[in-house]
N, C-alpha and C positions, 0 to 999 in steps of 0.2 A: 723894423721900425726906424724912422728917420730922426735926425737930431731936432728938427723943427717940432716934432711931436712931443719932445720933452720940455719944451719951453712952457713955463707956467702961464696960464691965462689964455693960452691959444686953444681955440676950439678945434676939435677934430671933426670936420664936416664930411659931407658926402663925397667931396672931391679929394679927400685924403688919399695919397697914393696907396697906402696899405688897404684901405677900404675898396678902392677901385680894383686893385690887383686881386683881392679876395672875391669880388663880384665877378670879375672876368674869369677867374679859375672855376667858380661855381657854374657860370654860364657855359664854360668850355666843357665841364664834366657832364652837364645836361645834354649838350649837343653831341658829345661822344656817346652817351647812352642812347640818344635818339638814333644816331647813326648806326649803332650796333643793332638796335631793334629793327630798323629799316633793313639792314643787311640780312638779319635773320628772316624777316618777313619775305623779302624777295628771294631768298634761298628756298623757302618753303614753296613760294609761288612757282619758282623755276622747277622744283622737284615735281610739283603737281602738273605742270605743263608737260614735263617729260613723261610722267606716268600716263597722263591722258593721251598724249600722242601715241605712245606705245600701245595702249588699249585700243585706240582708234585704228591703228595699223593692223592689229591682231583681228579686230572685228571685220575690217574690210577683207582680209585674207579668208576668214571663215565664211563670210558672205559670198565671196567669189567661188569658194569651193562648194558651198551649198547650191548656188545657182548652176554651177557646172554639173553637179549631181542631179539636179532637177531636170536639166536639159537631157542628160543621159537617160534618166528614168522615162521621160516622155518619148524619147526615141525608142526605147525598149518596149514601151506600151504599144506604140504604133506598129512595131515589128511583130509583137505577139498578136495584135488584132488582125494583122494581115495573115499570119500563119493560121489563126483560128478560122478565118473566113475560108482560107484555102482548104483546110481540113473538113469544114462543114460542106463545102462544095463537093469534095471527094466522097463524103459519107452519104450524101443525099440519095444517090442511086441505090446504095446498099440498104438504106432504110426503106426505100420504096419497094425494093425486091422482097425484103423481109415482111413488110406489111401485106404485100400481095400473097406471099407464101402462107402466111398465118391468118389470112382473112377468114372471118366467120360469116358464113352464108346462112341466112335465116329466111325461110319462106315467108311470103307476105301473110300477115295475120288477119284474121277476121274476128270481129267481136261477136261473142255469143250473146244473142239478144233473146234467148228463150225465157229468161226470168221476167216477171211482170214489171219490175222496176226498170228494166233495160229496154222495154218496148219503145220503139220510135214514136214520136209524137207527129201529129200532122204539121205540115209547114204553117208557119204563122203568116197570116195575110197582112202585109204592111202596105198601106195605101194612105194617101193624104185624105183629110176629111172631105175635101171637095170631090175627089174621085169616088170615095165611098158613098157620098150623097148622090152623085150622078148615077151610080149603080143601084141605088135604092137599098143600100145595106144599113142605113142608119134608121133608128126608130124615132118616135116623137120625143121631143125634149120635155122633160117633166120638171115642174118647179116644185121643190120640196122646201117647206119652210116650217117654222115653229108657230106660225099664226093660225094654224088649223085649216089652212087652205087644202083643197083636195089634191091628193097625189095620184088620183085615178087618171090613167092615160087617156081614157075616153072623154074626160071632162076638160082636157087641156087643148089648147090651140098650138099647132106647130109654129115655129118661128119662121116668118117669111124669109125667103132667100133673097139676098142682095146680089144683084149681078153687077159686074164691073162695066162701066160705060165706055 
């Protein structure tokens, strides 16, 4: 405290040196706390970056190893496919010889048609209607209706044939 602060009737204002010093010390303490918090925050960030970079490097190494293993596996598969085809080519004549040696010969069979249900039927005559009409194989066309009209073929008139012009 200064001597001027002891004089009666004098107001201690906001510019009083003691007040200013106290405010500056409070502000300095706040700034030091902020600085310490920022240092802690950046230390944590730096640690995170270090950890992340190490994990990324580790992942890249594992990926490279996995890709190399995949390339080796594909090469091995191609080699085994080649060996398999070579072995199948060597085996083919042996299989053919075994099949010929163990072939089953069966004489040609004939169906027994002595039973009534197995009797052969006559061939079915398949002709167009025009061919059948030209050969006279078609009978008269009969109109059958519910009106009571006659269904007697003698009472009907054949349908006249239309010739193409």
